[in-house]
NULUMBA-509268 format. One record per residue (C-alpha): x, z, y; residue in one letter. Coordinates in steps of 0.1 Angstrom, whole numbers, padded with zeros to 4 digits, m for minus. Last residue first. Example, Ala and Ser with C-alpha at 12.3 -4.5 7.8 and 13.67 -1.06 7.14 Angstrom:
X,Z,Y,type
0137,0071,m0011,S
0123,0078,m0045,A
END
This chain:
X,Z,Y,type
m0042,m0168,0099,A
m0062,m0179,0129,D
m0085,m0151,0142,V
m0122,m0161,0143,K
m0136,m0160,0178,H
m0167,m0140,0188,V
m0183,m0143,0223,T
m0205,m0120,0244,L
m0215,m0125,0280,E
m0237,m0103,0303,H
m0231,m0070,0286,I
m0246,m0040,0304,S
m0239,m0006,0317,H
m0255,m0002,0351,R
m0288,m0016,0338,N
m0308,m0036,0363,G
m0308,m0065,0339,S
m0327,m0096,0350,G
m0299,m0121,0354,F
m0283,m0118,0320,R
m0316,m0109,0303,E
m0332,m0142,0315,A
m0303,m0162,0301,R
m0306,m0144,0268,T
m0282,m0115,0261,P
m0257,m0115,0233,E
m0263,m0083,0213,D
m0237,m0057,0204,L
m0245,m0033,0175,G
m0235,m0002,0157,I
m0212,0014,0183,V
m0204,0050,0174,R
m0168,0042,0163,Q
m0156,0071,0184,A
m0131,0049,0202,A
m0158,0022,0203,L
m0181,0045,0222,D
m0154,0053,0248,S
m0146,0016,0251,L
m0183,0008,0257,L
m0182,0034,0285,H
m0155,0014,0302,Q
m0179,m0015,0300,L
m0197,m0005,0332,G
m0206,m0041,0340,Y
m0203,m0073,0320,G
m0180,m0093,0297,K
m0177,m0087,0259,A
m0150,m0104,0238,L
m0150,m0100,0201,V
m0119,m0111,0181,D
m0123,m0118,0144,H
m0105,m0114,0111,T
m0085,m0082,0113,A
m0108,m0068,0140,F
m0101,m0068,0177,V
m0125,m0057,0203,I
m0118,m0071,0238,R
m0137,m0054,0267,V
m0143,m0069,0301,E
m0158,m0058,0335,D
m0153,m0020,0334,D
m0119,m0021,0316,G
m0103,m0036,0286,G
m0088,m0028,0252,E
m0100,m0024,0216,A
m0080,m0019,0185,F
m0076,m0029,0148,V
m0110,m0026,0132,F
m0110,m0039,0096,Q
m0123,m0007,0081,S
m0150,m0007,0108,W
m0165,m0037,0089,P
m0176,m0067,0110,L
m0211,m0080,0105,V
m0215,m0112,0124,Y
m0248,m0129,0135,T
m0252,m0165,0146,R
m0271,m0187,0171,D
m0281,m0163,0199,L
m0252,m0139,0191,L
m0257,m0107,0172,V
m0226,m0086,0166,V
m0232,m0060,0140,E
m0204,m0034,0138,L
m0198,m0019,0104,A
m0196,0013,0084,N
m0224,0033,0100,F
m0229,0068,0086,S
m0209,0085,0113,A
m0239,0099,0132,D
m0254,0093,0167,R
m0256,0055,0163,G
m0251,0032,0193,V
m0266,0000,0204,R
m0253,m0018,0235,W
m0263,m0021,0271,G
m0262,0016,0275,R
m0282,0039,0298,Q
m0313,0036,0276,S
m0344,0015,0283,G
m0332,m0014,0262,A
m0325,0009,0234,S
m0297,0033,0223,G
m0300,0044,0187,M
m0306,0076,0170,S
m0303,0081,0133,M
END
């Protein structure tokens, strides 16, 4: 397994093989594990990406997120991490998430 790190080009964690069955979304106060089997679609552009699962919507805002969409299409993304305040303003990364929210889908 190979994962992106803080020093990589991506602001999210990716796996190089297909053995990951879920996306881990780590917020500062809660962690979600969303199975890829419930993935519905993703949409967005360079500054915002919406990731829709059957039970939850994930919204990422930042820079260079078009590359996140490509990784989502290949289901290589294994983790998204909400940045701390210092990380939001201190990141020199061209591809980074500055805001991350998760909302439960109303049935």
